[in-house]
DRENDREN-714738 format. One record per atom (N, C-alpha, C): residue number from 1; residue in three letters; chain; atom name; x, z, y. Coordinates in steps of 0.1 Angstrom, whole numbers, plus 2048, in hexadecimal, padded with zeros to 3 digits. Layout:
N
   i  aa ch at   x   z   y
 NUM Ala  A CA   X   Z   Y
...
//
This chain:
214
   i  aa ch at   x   z   y
   1 Met  A  N 03C 372 81A
   1 Met  A CA 043 372 80C
   1 Met  A  C 04E 369 811
   2 Arg  A  N 05E 36E 80B
   2 Arg  A CA 06C 36B 80E
   2 Arg  A  C 068 35C 807
   3 Gln  A  N 072 356 80D
   3 Gln  A CA 077 34A 806
   3 Gln  A  C 080 348 7F9
   4 Ser  A  N 086 356 7F6
   4 Ser  A CA 090 355 7EC
   4 Ser  A  C 085 35B 7E0
   5 Asp  A  N 077 362 7E6
   5 Asp  A CA 06F 369 7DA
   5 Asp  A  C 06A 35B 7D4
   6 Glu  A  N 065 353 7E0
   6 Glu  A CA 05F 344 7D6
   6 Glu  A  C 069 340 7CF
   7 Leu  A  N 075 33D 7CD
   7 Leu  A CA 080 336 7C8
   7 Leu  A  C 081 33C 7BC
   8 Glu  A  N 07D 349 7BA
   8 Glu  A CA 082 356 7B0
   8 Glu  A  C 07D 34F 79F
   9 Pro  A  N 070 34D 7A1
   9 Pro  A CA 069 345 790
   9 Pro  A  C 06E 33A 78F
  10 Cys  A  N 074 331 796
  10 Cys  A CA 07D 324 795
  10 Cys  A  C 08C 32A 78D
  11 Arg  A  N 092 334 795
  11 Arg  A CA 09E 337 78C
  11 Arg  A  C 09E 33C 781
  12 Lys  A  N 092 346 780
  12 Lys  A CA 08F 349 76F
  12 Lys  A  C 08F 340 766
  13 Thr  A  N 084 334 767
  13 Thr  A CA 084 32C 75F
  13 Thr  A  C 08C 31E 75E
  14 Ala  A  N 095 31E 768
  14 Ala  A CA 09C 30E 766
  14 Ala  A  C 0A8 313 75B
  15 Gly  A  N 0AE 31E 757
  15 Gly  A CA 0B5 31E 74F
  15 Gly  A  C 0C4 320 753
  16 Pro  A  N 0CE 320 74B
  16 Pro  A CA 0DE 322 755
  16 Pro  A  C 0E0 315 757
  17 Lys  A  N 0E9 316 762
  17 Lys  A CA 0ED 30F 76A
  17 Lys  A  C 0F9 306 75F
  18 Pro  A  N 0F5 2F9 760
  18 Pro  A CA 101 2F1 75A
  18 Pro  A  C 10F 2F3 75E
  19 Arg  A  N 11C 2F5 757
  19 Arg  A CA 129 2FB 75B
  19 Arg  A  C 12D 2EB 762
  20 Val  A  N 136 2EA 769
  20 Val  A CA 13A 2DD 76E
  20 Val  A  C 142 2D5 763
  21 Asp  A  N 149 2DD 760
  21 Asp  A CA 154 2D8 752
  21 Asp  A  C 14D 2D3 744
  22 Asp  A  N 143 2D7 745
  22 Asp  A CA 13B 2D8 735
  22 Asp  A  C 136 2C5 731
  23 Pro  A  N 140 2C1 728
  23 Pro  A CA 13C 2B5 726
  23 Pro  A  C 130 2B0 71E
  24 Arg  A  N 125 2BA 71E
  24 Arg  A CA 118 2B5 718
  24 Arg  A  C 110 2B4 722
  25 Pro  A  N 108 2AB 724
  25 Pro  A CA 0FF 2A8 72E
  25 Pro  A  C 0F5 2B2 733
  26 His  A  N 0F4 2B5 73C
  26 His  A CA 0EE 2C2 73E
  26 His  A  C 0F1 2CC 73B
  27 Gly  A  N 0FB 2CE 732
  27 Gly  A CA 0FD 2DE 72F
  27 Gly  A  C 0F6 2DD 723
  28 Gly  A  N 0EC 2D7 71B
  28 Gly  A CA 0E9 2D7 70F
  28 Gly  A  C 0EE 2D6 702
  29 Val  A  N 0E8 2D5 6F8
  29 Val  A CA 0F0 2D3 6EE
  29 Val  A  C 0F3 2C5 6EB
  30 Ala  A  N 0FE 2C0 6E9
  30 Ala  A CA 105 2B4 6E3
  30 Ala  A  C 0F9 2AC 6D8
  31 Arg  A  N 0F4 2A1 6DB
  31 Arg  A CA 0ED 299 6D0
  31 Arg  A  C 0F6 292 6C7
  32 Ser  A  N 0EF 291 6BC
  32 Ser  A CA 0F6 28A 6B0
  32 Ser  A  C 0FA 27B 6B5
  33 Gly  A  N 107 27A 6B4
  33 Gly  A CA 10D 26E 6B5
  33 Gly  A  C 114 26A 6C5
  34 Gln  A  N 113 277 6CA
  34 Gln  A CA 119 27A 6D9
  34 Gln  A  C 126 282 6D7
  35 Phe  A  N 131 27F 6DE
  35 Phe  A CA 13F 286 6E3
  35 Phe  A  C 141 288 6EA
  36 Ser  A  N 14A 295 6EB
  36 Ser  A CA 14D 29E 6F7
  36 Ser  A  C 158 293 6FE
  37 Ser  A  N 162 28A 6F7
  37 Ser  A CA 16A 284 6FC
  37 Ser  A  C 16D 278 6FB
  38 Pro  A  N 175 271 700
  38 Pro  A CA 175 261 6F8
  38 Pro  A  C 17D 25E 6EA
  39 Leu  A  N 184 26B 6EA
  39 Leu  A CA 18E 26B 6DF
  39 Leu  A  C 185 26F 6D2
  40 Gln  A  N 17D 279 6D5
  40 Gln  A CA 172 27C 6CA
  40 Gln  A  C 16A 270 6C3
  41 Phe  A  N 165 268 6D1
  41 Phe  A CA 15F 25B 6CC
  41 Phe  A  C 165 252 6C3
  42 Arg  A  N 170 251 6C8
  42 Arg  A CA 17B 247 6BE
  42 Arg  A  C 17E 24B 6AE
  43 Arg  A  N 17E 259 6AE
  43 Arg  A CA 17F 25F 6A1
  43 Arg  A  C 172 25D 69A
  44 Gly  A  N 166 25E 6A3
  44 Gly  A CA 157 25C 69E
  44 Gly  A  C 159 251 697
  45 Arg  A  N 15B 245 6A2
  45 Arg  A CA 15C 237 69E
  45 Arg  A  C 163 232 68F
  46 Leu  A  N 171 238 68D
  46 Leu  A CA 179 233 685
  46 Leu  A  C 172 23D 678
  47 Leu  A  N 16D 247 678
  47 Leu  A CA 166 24C 66D
  47 Leu  A  C 157 245 668
  48 Glu  A  N 154 23F 671
  48 Glu  A CA 147 235 66D
  48 Glu  A  C 14D 22A 668
  49 Leu  A  N 155 224 66B
  49 Leu  A CA 15B 216 668
  49 Leu  A  C 163 218 65A
  50 Lys  A  N 168 226 653
  50 Lys  A CA 170 229 649
  50 Lys  A  C 166 22A 641
  51 Arg  A  N 159 22F 640
  51 Arg  A CA 14D 230 63D
  51 Arg  A  C 147 228 635
  52 Ser  A  N 147 21D 640
  52 Ser  A CA 140 20C 63F
  52 Ser  A  C 14C 206 635
  53 Arg  A  N 156 207 636
  53 Arg  A CA 15E 200 62C
  53 Arg  A  C 15F 206 621
  54 Asn  A  N 15E 213 61E
  54 Asn  A CA 15E 21A 611
  54 Asn  A  C 153 214 60A
  55 Asp  A  N 146 210 611
  55 Asp  A CA 138 211 60A
  55 Asp  A  C 13A 1FF 604
  56 Arg  A  N 141 1FB 60E
  56 Arg  A CA 144 1EC 60A
  56 Arg  A  C 14B 1EA 5FE
  57 Ala  A  N 152 1EF 5FE
  57 Ala  A CA 160 1F0 5F3
  57 Ala  A  C 15B 1F6 5E8
  58 Val  A  N 14F 201 5E6
  58 Val  A CA 149 206 5DA
  58 Val  A  C 13F 1F9 5D5
  59 Ala  A  N 139 1F6 5E1
  59 Ala  A CA 12F 1EC 5DA
  59 Ala  A  C 136 1DD 5D6
  60 Asp  A  N 143 1D8 5D7
  60 Asp  A CA 14A 1CF 5D4
  60 Asp  A  C 151 1D4 5C6
  61 Val  A  N 153 1E1 5C5
  61 Val  A CA 156 1E3 5B7
  61 Val  A  C 14B 1E4 5AD
  62 Ser  A  N 141 1E9 5B1
  62 Ser  A CA 132 1E6 5A9
  62 Ser  A  C 133 1DA 5A5
  63 Val  A  N 12E 1D3 5AE
  63 Val  A CA 12D 1C2 5AA
  63 Val  A  C 133 1BD 5A2
  64 Phe  A  N 140 1BE 5A2
  64 Phe  A CA 14E 1BB 59C
  64 Phe  A  C 14F 1C2 58A
  65 Ala  A  N 14B 1CE 58C
  65 Ala  A CA 149 1D4 57D
  65 Ala  A  C 13E 1CF 575
  66 Val  A  N 131 1C8 57A
  66 Val  A CA 127 1C6 579
  66 Val  A  C 129 1B7 573
  67 Asp  A  N 12E 1AE 57D
  67 Asp  A CA 135 1A0 578
  67 Asp  A  C 13B 1A0 56A
  68 Met  A  N 145 1AA 56B
  68 Met  A CA 150 1AD 560
  68 Met  A  C 149 1AF 551
  69 Leu  A  N 13D 1B9 550
  69 Leu  A CA 136 1C1 549
  69 Leu  A  C 130 1B3 542
  70 Ala  A  N 126 1AA 54D
  70 Ala  A CA 121 19F 545
  70 Ala  A  C 129 194 541
  71 Glu  A  N 133 193 546
  71 Glu  A CA 13D 18A 53F
  71 Glu  A  C 141 18C 534
  72 Ser  A  N 144 198 52D
  72 Ser  A CA 148 19F 524
  72 Ser  A  C 140 19B 518
  73 Val  A  N 130 19E 51F
  73 Val  A CA 127 1A0 514
  73 Val  A  C 123 18F 50E
  74 Cys  A  N 125 189 517
  74 Cys  A CA 122 17A 517
  74 Cys  A  C 12E 175 50C
  75 Arg  A  N 13B 17A 510
  75 Arg  A CA 147 170 507
  75 Arg  A  C 146 17A 4F9
  76 Phe  A  N 141 186 4FB
  76 Phe  A CA 13E 18C 4EB
  76 Phe  A  C 135 184 4E4
  77 Leu  A  N 12B 180 4E8
  77 Leu  A CA 122 179 4E3
  77 Leu  A  C 120 16A 4DF
  78 Thr  A  N 128 165 4E9
  78 Thr  A CA 130 155 4E3
  78 Thr  A  C 13B 159 4DD
  79 Asn  A  N 144 163 4DA
  79 Asn  A CA 14D 160 4D0
  79 Asn  A  C 14C 160 4C4
  80 Gln  A  N 13E 164 4BE
  80 Gln  A CA 135 160 4B1
  80 Gln  A  C 13B 14E 4AB
  81 Gln  A  N 139 148 4B8
  81 Gln  A CA 139 13B 4B6
  81 Gln  A  C 148 132 4B2
  82 His  A  N 151 13D 4B1
  82 His  A CA 161 138 4B2
  82 His  A  C 162 13D 4A4
  83 His  A  N 16C 132 498
  83 His  A CA 171 139 490
  83 His  A  C 17D 138 48F
  84 Val  A  N 184 141 48D
  84 Val  A CA 195 142 48C
  84 Val  A  C 19A 146 47F
  85 Leu  A  N 1A7 13D 481
  85 Leu  A CA 1AC 13E 471
  85 Leu  A  C 1BC 146 476
  86 Ile  A  N 1BC 14F 46D
  86 Ile  A CA 1C8 157 470
  86 Ile  A  C 1D1 153 465
  87 Val  A  N 1DF 151 466
  87 Val  A CA 1E9 14F 45B
  87 Val  A  C 1F4 156 45D
  88 Asp  A  N 1F5 15E 450
  88 Asp  A CA 201 168 450
  88 Asp  A  C 205 16A 443
  89 Asp  A  N 212 170 43E
  89 Asp  A CA 212 172 42F
  89 Asp  A  C 212 182 42E
  90 Ser  A  N 211 188 439
  90 Ser  A CA 211 195 43A
  90 Ser  A  C 201 19A 438
  91 Pro  A  N 1FC 1A2 431
  91 Pro  A CA 1EF 1A8 431
  91 Pro  A  C 1EA 1AF 43B
  92 Thr  A  N 1F7 1B7 43F
  92 Thr  A CA 1F4 1C1 44A
  92 Thr  A  C 1F4 1B9 456
  93 Ala  A  N 1FA 1AE 458
  93 Ala  A CA 1F9 1AA 464
  93 Ala  A  C 1EE 1A1 463
  94 Arg  A  N 1E4 19A 45B
  94 Arg  A CA 1DD 193 459
  94 Arg  A  C 1CD 19C 45B
  95 Ala  A  N 1CF 1A9 456
  95 Ala  A CA 1C7 1B4 458
  95 Ala  A  C 1C4 1B9 465
  96 Val  A  N 1D1 1BB 470
  96 Val  A CA 1CE 1BE 47D
  96 Val  A  C 1CA 1B4 483
  97 Leu  A  N 1CE 1A5 483
  97 Leu  A CA 1C9 199 48A
  97 Leu  A  C 1B9 19B 48B
  98 Thr  A  N 1B5 19A 47D
  98 Thr  A CA 1AA 19A 478
  98 Thr  A  C 1A0 1A7 47E
  99 Thr  A  N 1A8 1B1 480
  99 Thr  A CA 199 1BE 482
  99 Thr  A  C 19D 1BA 495
 100 Gln  A  N 1A8 1B6 49A
 100 Gln  A CA 1A4 1B4 4A9
 100 Gln  A  C 19B 1A9 4AE
 101 Leu  A  N 19C 19D 4A6
 101 Leu  A CA 191 193 4A8
 101 Leu  A  C 185 194 4A4
 102 Lys  A  N 183 19F 498
 102 Lys  A CA 172 1A2 494
 102 Lys  A  C 16F 1AB 4A0
 103 Arg  A  N 178 1B3 4A6
 103 Arg  A CA 16E 1BE 4B0
 103 Arg  A  C 16A 1B6 4B9
 104 His  A  N 171 1A9 4BE
 104 His  A CA 16B 1A1 4C7
 104 His  A  C 163 196 4C5
 105 Asn  A  N 15D 197 4B4
 105 Asn  A CA 152 190 4B4
 105 Asn  A  C 153 182 4AE
 106 Phe  A  N 161 17E 4AE
 106 Phe  A CA 163 174 4A7
 106 Phe  A  C 166 16F 495
 107 Arg  A  N 161 165 491
 107 Arg  A CA 162 163 484
 107 Arg  A  C 170 161 47D
 108 Thr  A  N 175 162 475
 108 Thr  A CA 181 164 470
 108 Thr  A  C 185 161 461
 109 Ser  A  N 18E 157 45F
 109 Ser  A CA 194 155 450
 109 Ser  A  C 1A0 156 455
 110 Thr  A  N 1A6 15D 446
 110 Thr  A CA 1B5 15D 445
 110 Thr  A  C 1B7 155 437
 111 Ala  A  N 1C8 154 43A
 111 Ala  A CA 1CF 14A 434
 111 Ala  A  C 1DD 156 42F
 112 Glu  A  N 1E1 156 426
 112 Glu  A CA 1EF 15A 423
 112 Glu  A  C 1F8 150 422
 113 Ser  A  N 1F7 145 424
 113 Ser  A CA 200 13C 425
 113 Ser  A  C 1FD 12F 42B
 114 Gly  A  N 209 12A 431
 114 Gly  A CA 205 11C 436
 114 Gly  A  C 1FA 111 42E
 115 Phe  A  N 1FF 10E 421
 115 Phe  A CA 1F9 106 419
 115 Phe  A  C 1EA 10A 416
 116 Ala  A  N 1E8 119 415
 116 Ala  A CA 1DA 11B 416
 116 Ala  A  C 1D2 11E 423
 117 Ala  A  N 1D8 11C 42D
 117 Ala  A CA 1D4 117 43A
 117 Ala  A  C 1CC 10E 43B
 118 Leu  A  N 1D7 0FF 43A
 118 Leu  A CA 1D2 0F3 438
 118 Leu  A  C 1C6 0F1 431
 119 Glu  A  N 1C4 0F7 424
 119 Glu  A CA 1BC 0F5 41A
 119 Glu  A  C 1AB 0FC 422
 120 Ile  A  N 1AF 107 429
 120 Ile  A CA 1A3 10C 430
 120 Ile  A  C 1A1 103 43A
 121 Leu  A  N 1A6 0FE 442
 121 Leu  A CA 1A4 0F5 44F
 121 Leu  A  C 19D 0E9 447
 122 Lys  A  N 1A2 0E6 43C
 122 Lys  A CA 19C 0D8 437
 122 Lys  A  C 18E 0DB 433
 123 Asn  A  N 18C 0E7 431
 123 Asn  A CA 17A 0EA 42B
 123 Asn  A  C 175 0F1 435
 124 Asn  A  N 177 0F3 442
 124 Asn  A CA 171 0FB 44D
 124 Asn  A  C 175 0F1 45A
 125 Ser  A  N 16D 0EA 45A
 125 Ser  A CA 16E 0DF 469
 125 Ser  A  C 16B 0E6 476
 126 Asp  A  N 164 0F2 473
 126 Asp  A CA 15F 0FD 482
 126 Asp  A  C 16D 104 486
 127 Ile  A  N 178 104 480
 127 Ile  A CA 183 10E 481
 127 Ile  A  C 186 106 491
 128 Ala  A  N 187 112 49C
 128 Ala  A CA 18D 10D 4A7
 128 Ala  A  C 199 112 4AC
 129 Leu  A  N 19E 119 4A5
 129 Leu  A CA 1AA 121 4A9
 129 Leu  A  C 1B2 125 49D
 130 Val  A  N 1BF 122 49B
 130 Val  A CA 1C6 128 491
 130 Val  A  C 1D5 131 495
 131 Ile  A  N 1D4 13D 492
 131 Ile  A CA 1DF 145 497
 131 Ile  A  C 1E7 14A 487
 132 Thr  A  N 1F6 13F 48C
 132 Thr  A CA 1FE 143 47F
 132 Thr  A  C 20A 14A 485
 133 Asp  A  N 20E 14D 47A
 133 Asp  A CA 21F 154 47A
 133 Asp  A  C 226 14B 47B
 134 Tyr  A  N 235 14F 47B
 134 Tyr  A CA 23F 145 47B
 134 Tyr  A  C 247 145 46D
 135 Asn  A  N 24A 14F 46A
 135 Asn  A CA 253 150 45F
 135 Asn  A  C 247 155 450
 136 Met  A  N 246 149 44C
 136 Met  A CA 241 148 43B
 136 Met  A  C 246 145 435
 137 Pro  A  N 244 145 429
 137 Pro  A CA 24B 143 41A
 137 Pro  A  C 24E 137 416
 138 Asp  A  N 240 12F 418
 138 Asp  A CA 240 11F 415
 138 Asp  A  C 241 115 420
 139 Ile  A  N 238 114 429
 139 Ile  A CA 23D 10C 436
 139 Ile  A  C 23A 11A 440
 140 Asp  A  N 246 116 44B
 140 Asp  A CA 244 11E 455
 140 Asp  A  C 23B 11B 45F
 141 Gly  A  N 23B 123 46A
 141 Gly  A CA 231 121 474
 141 Gly  A  C 230 111 47D
 142 Phe  A  N 23D 10E 47F
 142 Phe  A CA 240 100 484
 142 Phe  A  C 23C 0F4 47C
 143 Glu  A  N 23E 0F5 46D
 143 Glu  A CA 239 0E7 465
 143 Glu  A  C 22B 0EE 467
 144 Leu  A  N 225 0F4 464
 144 Leu  A CA 20F 0F8 461
 144 Leu  A  C 210 0F1 470
 145 Thr  A  N 214 0F7 47A
 145 Thr  A CA 20F 0F0 487
 145 Thr  A  C 20F 0DC 487
 146 Arg  A  N 21A 0DB 483
 146 Arg  A CA 21F 0CD 481
 146 Arg  A  C 216 0C8 478
 147 Arg  A  N 211 0CD 46E
 147 Arg  A CA 208 0C7 465
 147 Arg  A  C 1F8 0C9 469
 148 Ile  A  N 1F5 0D0 471
 148 Ile  A CA 1E9 0D4 476
 148 Ile  A  C 1E9 0CD 480
 149 Arg  A  N 1F1 0C7 487
 149 Arg  A CA 1EF 0BB 493
 149 Arg  A  C 1EF 0AF 48E
 150 Ala  A  N 1F1 0AD 485
 150 Ala  A CA 1F1 09E 47A
 150 Ala  A  C 1E3 099 47A
 151 Ala  A  N 1DA 0A5 478
 151 Ala  A CA 1CF 0A4 473
 151 Ala  A  C 1C2 0A7 480
 152 His  A  N 1CB 0B0 488
 152 His  A CA 1BE 0B7 492
 152 His  A  C 1C9 0B8 49E
 153 Gly  A  N 1C0 0B2 4AA
 153 Gly  A CA 1C6 0AF 4B6
 153 Gly  A  C 1C5 0BE 4C0
 154 Pro  A  N 1CB 0BE 4C9
 154 Pro  A CA 1C6 0CC 4D1
 154 Pro  A  C 1BA 0CD 4D7
 155 His  A  N 1B4 0C2 4DA
 155 His  A CA 1A7 0C4 4DD
 155 His  A  C 19C 0C7 4D0
 156 Gln  A  N 1A0 0C8 4C3
 156 Gln  A CA 199 0CF 4B7
 156 Gln  A  C 19A 0DC 4B3
 157 Val  A  N 1A9 0DF 4B1
 157 Val  A CA 1AC 0E9 4AE
 157 Val  A  C 1B6 0F1 4B7
 158 Arg  A  N 1B8 0FA 4BB
 158 Arg  A CA 1C4 103 4C5
 158 Arg  A  C 1CD 10A 4B8
 159 Ile  A  N 1D8 10B 4BE
 159 Ile  A CA 1DF 114 4B3
 159 Ile  A  C 1E9 11A 4BC
 160 Ile  A  N 1EB 129 4BA
 160 Ile  A CA 1F2 135 4BF
 160 Ile  A  C 1FC 13A 4B6
 161 Gly  A  N 208 138 4B7
 161 Gly  A CA 216 13D 4B0
 161 Gly  A  C 217 14C 4B3
 162 Val  A  N 21A 155 4A9
 162 Val  A CA 21B 161 4A8
 162 Val  A  C 229 164 4A2
 163 Ser  A  N 234 16B 4A7
 163 Ser  A CA 23D 16E 4A2
 163 Ser  A  C 244 17B 4A4
 164 Ser  A  N 24A 184 49E
 164 Ser  A CA 252 18F 4A2
 164 Ser  A  C 261 18A 4A4
 165 Ser  A  N 263 182 4A5
 165 Ser  A CA 272 181 4A6
 165 Ser  A  C 276 17C 4B7
 166 Met  A  N 283 183 4BA
 166 Met  A CA 285 183 4C8
 166 Met  A  C 28B 173 4CD
 167 Asp  A  N 28D 16C 4C5
 167 Asp  A CA 292 160 4C9
 167 Asp  A  C 28A 156 4D2
 168 Arg  A  N 28C 159 4DC
 168 Arg  A CA 288 152 4EA
 168 Arg  A  C 285 13F 4E8
 169 Leu  A  N 289 13C 4DF
 169 Leu  A CA 287 12D 4DC
 169 Leu  A  C 27C 12B 4D5
 170 Leu  A  N 276 132 4CE
 170 Leu  A CA 26D 130 4C5
 170 Leu  A  C 260 12A 4CB
 171 Ser  A  N 25F 132 4D5
 171 Ser  A CA 254 12F 4DB
 171 Ser  A  C 250 121 4E3
 172 Ala  A  N 260 11E 4E5
 172 Ala  A CA 25E 10E 4EA
 172 Ala  A  C 25E 105 4DD
 173 Arg  A  N 265 106 4D2
 173 Arg  A CA 266 0FE 4C9
 173 Arg  A  C 257 0FE 4C4
 174 Phe  A  N 24F 10A 4C2
 174 Phe  A CA 243 109 4BF
 174 Phe  A  C 239 100 4C7
 175 Leu  A  N 23C 102 4D2
 175 Leu  A CA 234 0F9 4DD
 175 Leu  A  C 238 0ED 4DB
 176 Lys  A  N 241 0E5 4DA
 176 Lys  A CA 249 0D9 4D5
 176 Lys  A  C 240 0D5 4C6
 177 Ala  A  N 23D 0DC 4BF
 177 Ala  A CA 239 0D7 4B2
 177 Ala  A  C 228 0D9 4B0
 178 Gly  A  N 221 0D9 4BB
 178 Gly  A CA 212 0DB 4BF
 178 Gly  A  C 20B 0E2 4C2
 179 Gly  A  N 213 0EC 4C3
 179 Gly  A CA 20C 0FB 4C6
 179 Gly  A  C 208 0FE 4D4
 180 Asn  A  N 1FF 106 4D8
 180 Asn  A CA 1F7 108 4E4
 180 Asn  A  C 1FA 115 4E9
 181 Asp  A  N 200 11C 4E2
 181 Asp  A CA 205 129 4E7
 181 Asp  A  C 20D 132 4DF
 182 Phe  A  N 215 13B 4E2
 182 Phe  A CA 21C 145 4DC
 182 Phe  A  C 21C 151 4DD
 183 Val  A  N 21B 15D 4DB
 183 Val  A CA 21B 168 4DA
 183 Val  A  C 224 170 4D1
 184 Val  A  N 22A 17B 4D6
 184 Val  A CA 238 181 4D0
 184 Val  A  C 232 190 4CE
 185 Arg  A  N 239 192 4C3
 185 Arg  A CA 231 1A1 4BA
 185 Arg  A  C 23B 1AA 4BE
 186 Pro  A  N 237 1B5 4C5
 186 Pro  A CA 22E 1BB 4C6
 186 Pro  A  C 228 1B7 4D2
 187 Phe  A  N 218 1B5 4D1
 187 Phe  A CA 214 1B0 4DF
 187 Phe  A  C 207 1BB 4E1
 188 Val  A  N 201 1B8 4F0
 188 Val  A CA 1FA 1C2 4F4
 188 Val  A  C 1EC 1BD 4ED
 189 Asn  A  N 1E3 1C4 4EB
 189 Asn  A CA 1D4 1BE 4E5
 189 Asn  A  C 1CE 1BA 4EF
 190 Glu  A  N 1CD 1BD 4FD
 190 Glu  A CA 1C8 1B2 506
 190 Glu  A  C 1CB 1A5 509
 191 Glu  A  N 1DD 1A7 508
 191 Glu  A CA 1E3 196 50C
 191 Glu  A  C 1DD 191 4FF
 192 Phe  A  N 1E0 193 4F4
 192 Phe  A CA 1DC 18C 4E9
 192 Phe  A  C 1CD 186 4EA
 193 Tyr  A  N 1C2 18F 4EF
 193 Tyr  A CA 1B2 18B 4ED
 193 Tyr  A  C 1B2 17F 4F9
 194 Cys  A  N 1BA 17F 505
 194 Cys  A CA 1BB 179 512
 194 Cys  A  C 1BE 16C 50B
 195 Arg  A  N 1C7 169 506
 195 Arg  A CA 1CE 15E 4FF
 195 Arg  A  C 1C6 156 4F6
 196 Val  A  N 1BF 15E 4ED
 196 Val  A CA 1B5 159 4E2
 196 Val  A  C 1AA 152 4EE
 197 Asn  A  N 1A3 15B 4F8
 197 Asn  A CA 19A 155 500
 197 Asn  A  C 19D 14B 507
 198 Gln  A  N 1A9 14A 50B
 198 Gln  A CA 1AC 13A 514
 198 Gln  A  C 1AF 131 50B
 199 Asn  A  N 1B2 134 501
 199 Asn  A CA 1B4 127 4F6
 199 Asn  A  C 1A6 123 4F6
 200 Leu  A  N 19E 129 4EF
 200 Leu  A CA 191 126 4EB
 200 Leu  A  C 188 11D 4F6
 201 Asp  A  N 188 126 503
 201 Asp  A CA 186 124 510
 201 Asp  A  C 189 112 513
 202 Thr  A  N 192 110 510
 202 Thr  A CA 19A 104 514
 202 Thr  A  C 195 0FC 508
 203 Leu  A  N 194 0FD 4FE
 203 Leu  A CA 18E 0F5 4F3
 203 Leu  A  C 181 0F1 4F2
 204 Thr  A  N 177 0F9 4F9
 204 Thr  A CA 16B 0F8 4FB
 204 Thr  A  C 168 0F0 50B
 205 Lys  A  N 172 0F3 515
 205 Lys  A CA 170 0E7 51E
 205 Lys  A  C 173 0DB 51C
 206 Ile  A  N 17F 0D8 513
 206 Ile  A CA 17F 0CA 50D
 206 Ile  A  C 177 0C6 505
 207 Lys  A  N 170 0CD 500
 207 Lys  A CA 162 0C6 4F4
 207 Lys  A  C 159 0C3 4FC
 208 Thr  A  N 156 0CE 506
 208 Thr  A CA 14A 0C9 515
 208 Thr  A  C 14F 0BB 519
 209 Leu  A  N 158 0BA 520
 209 Leu  A CA 15E 0AE 525
 209 Leu  A  C 15C 0A2 51F
 210 Asn  A  N 163 0A1 512
 210 Asn  A CA 15E 099 506
 210 Asn  A  C 150 092 506
 211 Ala  A  N 14B 0A0 504
 211 Ala  A CA 13A 09E 4FF
 211 Ala  A  C 132 097 50F
 212 Arg  A  N 137 09A 517
 212 Arg  A CA 130 093 524
 212 Arg  A  C 136 083 529
 213 Ala  A  N 142 080 522
 213 Ala  A CA 147 072 523
 213 Ala  A  C 143 06C 518
 214 Gly  A  N 140 071 50D
 214 Gly  A CA 13B 066 501
 214 Gly  A  C 12C 065 505
//
């Protein structure tokens, strides 16, 4: 038998000879994760890093959303503990503020004048926040604030002034009279709600510190 005849079965079963320039190992199909060039390898790594970052970003957003939802639910439940007095001679303005506060589960009382507000405060010691208009027929918001401050300190009752006037000095005058905050109409509902929460949170912290000190 010739030597070429002995090698013939090997030639039939060995498969095609790999090309010299074939980037795949042994001429076979490239496995997953293998790249035909350094450029493709770098592109693959960049895609993997991008997917990883996106996954982490989605996870962070999910955690943040859950935290915000939990905080909103907790605040909604605790808002029932806060009693807010709304003082305005306009029935429409009183109705709007009352609706906004009750939507967030606050307890509310209303007064159509400064004198009526003082009487309600005298009979309701649990009122934590007074929201008063500036321009009223009997006594204005400044005088009401001064009278409230004569009987209740900022560690007992917080006061937010409200006005549609464009006079920039109103806020400064109101704060000097003893107010804690001032909002100009028309205001964004979310801003108004945030200011209410900040004042009530401050009052709660003050009461907590005073209780610990006592």
